[in-house]
C-alpha positions, 0 to 999 in steps of 0.5 A: 406270780401277778407281778410276773405276769403283768410284766410279761403282758407288757412285752418282757419275756420273763422266764418262771425260773430266774438265771442266776449266772447271767444275774451275777454277770449283770451284778458284776458289770454294774459294780465294775461300771459304778467302780470305775465311774467313781474312780474316774470322777475322783481322778479327772474332777480336778483337772477338768475343773481347772479347764472350765475355770480357765476356759470361763474365767469364773472361779467355782471353788469346791462346789464346782469341783464337787458337781464335776466329780458326780457328773462324772460318776453318774454319767461314766457308769451310765455309759459303761452299763449301756456298753456292758449291756452287750455282754448281758443275753437279751431278755430275762431277769438280768436284762431287767435289773441292767436297764432299771440300774441303768435308767436310774443312773442315767436319771441321776446324771440327768437331774445333776446336769438340770441342776447345774444349768439352774433349773429348779428341783421341779424341772430338774426331777421332770427331766430325770424321770423322762431320762429313766423311762426313756433310758430303761425302755431302750435298753429293754427294747421297748422305746419303739413302742413308747414312741408310737404311744406318745406320737399317737397321743396328738391333736391338730391345730389347723393343718399341723398335727401336735403330739406328745412326742413332738413337745417332749423332743422339743423340750429336750432340744431346748434344753440340750442347746440352752446348756450348750449355748451358755456354755459357748457363750461363756467360754467365747466371753472369756476368751475375748476378754483375754485379747489384748490386742483389743480395748475395752470397748471392741472387747465388749462388741465382739462379746455381743456379736459372739452371743448374738451369733451363738444364740442365733446358731443354736436356734437355727440348729434346733429347727433343723433337728425338729424339722420345722417348716420355716414357710409356716412362719412367713405371715408371722414374720411379716407382722413381726417386721410391721410390729418392728416398723412401728412399736419397736422403733426406738428399741431397735434404734438404741440397739444399733446406736449401742453397736455403733457407740462400740465400734467407733469407740467415742464412748467406752466403759470407764470413761467419764461423761456428762450428758445433760445434768448427769456427771459420772463414769461409763459402768457398762454399754448394754444392748438398750442403755448405758450405765453411768454411775454418779459419785453419789453411788446412783446408776443412771440408764441412758439410751444409747439413742440419746448419747448418739443425738444429744451433746456429750462431753467426754473427759476420757475420750483422748487423755484422762487428764483434765484441768480443775478450775478453783476460783479464789478471792483475796482482799485488795491490801494483801500481798498478791506474790504471797497469796499466790504462792500460797495457792500454788503450794496448796494445789501442788500438796495435794496427791492427786494433782499432777506434777506435770503440767504444773498448777498455775494461778492466774489473776481473773479480775479486779472484783468490787470486793476482792482481787478474784484469782483462779487455781488451775491444777490437773488431775488424771483420774476424774472418775474418783471425783472433782469436787473432793479435790477442790474441797481439799485444796481450799481446806489447805489454803484456808490454814494457809492464808490464815497462817500467813495474815491474808485476807478473804474479803466478804462483800462491802458497800460504801454508802453515801449520805448526800443529806439528813432529814431535819429534826423536828 
């Protein structure tokens, strides 16, 4: 009786004798909702998982399928309970049972959604608790009283009033918009990635612009939903603009430089470039810097602005083919024609050297100790390294020279002694 009196004090018109017919109807509605949710989740999980995988381009495997199945079960069951509440008379133990069950089901759905978007367990449980209270209160017709109580708990900051209801609304809107923006960004990114009419740099630019548009649209939509007066931000926007002019000059300069690099396609992901002492392949063009991976596996982050102002060698700008120069010296007393033929054979035997244009040998100079030559060989994959090709050709050439008696001279000096000191 004490519990009954407390529930009545909260505004719940509970009769002294339970209405067993209404309770049986409520239990039937709950069982039907749970059964339909379970069957729908089982049937729709697989096609929906495949649809999301095609839309986002990310394989989820069994984990994604299990998450979708659980979300469908709790979400559809909760929705059917809300719809089925029309068949339950308002008030009484039946309405209390349905409100508690519906609130709990929707709370489970909110908890799983929060976990799916990457929130930690504490934040996910908080979201579930909020949905449980608001859902149950709404089903019992007490949501208005709850919102009034939350709105009454407020304090003023200057001329603005900040209430607990406003904070909760802000949190819910922020979470929902974050989930939608993240999902939409993945779908747009995967869709742009599949556009074969654009090259890699154009696709990267479109993905970045699409991400910026989605974020800006989400922020503006959230501001409109929350009813935030933007005129209050006038002073802040002026201070922010001043900060950008002085403190964030380099940051925005790198941002604009990155957009220009993506638009004019002078540097693209996969290009082999040389910037100062850095030689490597472009991994990606970010908002602030370009990632260049060297042959040592080190990743250099070069500011975008530096690539706009400093000289840059792009070995893959118009063609991936580059020519490798390999200096070789032979002795004066050897057969030059044979030595040059062996040089060409050593270069041709390398798998990475192109057959067309064919490798050639130039006689560069008559040096102090050797006849200096240079092997010129073309490759089309500089991102795989240049030094390893040079090493392979020289190793093969060393064996060929020894087999054919071609001498690689070392430095020699002739000393002429004009006179010797007389011995005592």
